[in-house]
C-alpha positions, 0 to 999 in steps of 0.5 A: 266589274261595276266598280270600274264602269264610267260613273263620271256623270257626277264630275260637276259635283266633284268640281264643286267640292274641289272649288269650295274646299280649295277656295275656303282654304285660300281664303283662310290663308290669305285673309290675315295677310290682307288684314296685315297691312302695309308693313305685312304687304311689303314683307310679302312683296319682297319675294318678287325680288326673286324674279328681279322685281324690286319695286313697289313691294307693298303693291305686289304683297297686296296683290298676293294677299288679294289673290289668295283671300278674294280669289279663294272666295271667287274660286269657291263661288265659281265667279270670274273663275279663270281670272281667279285661277290665273291670279292664284296660279301666278301667286303659287308660281312666285311662291314656288320659285321663292321657296326654291331660290331660298334653298328650302327642300321639297317640303318647302315648295311642294304645297305651292307647286301642287296648288299651281298645278291644280290651278293650271288644270282648273283653267282648262276644266272650268268651274262646272255647272254648279257655279255662279259663272254658269248661271250668269254666262251659260255655255251656248247650246251646241247644234248638231 
């Protein structure tokens, strides 16, 4: 059947849609946290206490907000893609651990865990052909 034939030649377009969609959503989620100021950052950074890190909560909150807001934009553009994925993956892992340690049920931690899995996968896949990284840092040509 034609439906089951390998038609994965458009995987770069799929990566573009995934990157832009997730990037916009994380930017929208992160921007209010980033604009919230030191009080909001400190409240957000308190979650690092679940990992035994109790110093500089405002710094950790600011870093989480930057990871979501700026990392989302970098993800959408495909610019410094792997750095953005590592920052977003780290933020989502901390969020997952925080929800689990707070006793939140599956609905409490599932979004963060799902996002972490996606960012881990994207680390290995890369940004695809339609990305700023591909334009700036093209893959070396293979010799056969």
